[in-house]
C-alpha positions, 0 to 999 in steps of 0.5 A: 885155614887148615893148621899146619905143623911146625917144622920142628914136629914134622921132623920129629914125625918123619924120624919116628917114621923112619924108625918104625918102618925100620923095626917093622922092616927086621921084624919081618924079616926075623919072623920068616926065620922063626926067630921072634923070642921076646930076647930078640924082639928086645934087641930090635928095640934095643937097635932102634933106641940107639938109632934114634939118638943117631938120627936125631944128631943127623936127621938126614941119615933117616933114610938109612936107618932100615939097613943100619937097625938090620945091622945092629941086630944082626951083629946083637944076634951073632954076640948072643945067638949065632949067625942070622940070616943065612944065606937062602941061595948058596947050597954048596958053600959053607953056611954063611950070612947075608950082608946089608948093602949098601952099609949106609945108603938107602934102600938097604938089601940083604945080599950073599957076600959069596956071590954078590947075588941081591937076595932080597930087601930088607924087610922082604927075606920071606921072598928070597929064592931058595927061602921057603919061609923056614926057620933059621938056626941061631 
């Protein structure tokens, strides 16, 4: 007879997997722009810790954590360093950041708010057209 997890243990495991996945996705996007200093990685950890409490209160929201952590890190970077991530597809406009869409929903994407173009899923900025993987200034 196989051991089975009790529902509470399974729920905690699912929440932790969602949080670890969110961390990995945001770190992947930061790495594309070579924005991975220790202070910035600490911002990611702070955002994950904050969202851990949030998702513990609302376990059904686990599917939204990646987009929320991306937005939290984006906000923290703006306050301390500058705009991130810059839009890699607009060449004629003033430099501007990408937005996470949906703001609260599954399958978050980086979207250019000026053109409405879906640039890349959160965690996949390295595949964005025109990105080339180069560093973005902060």
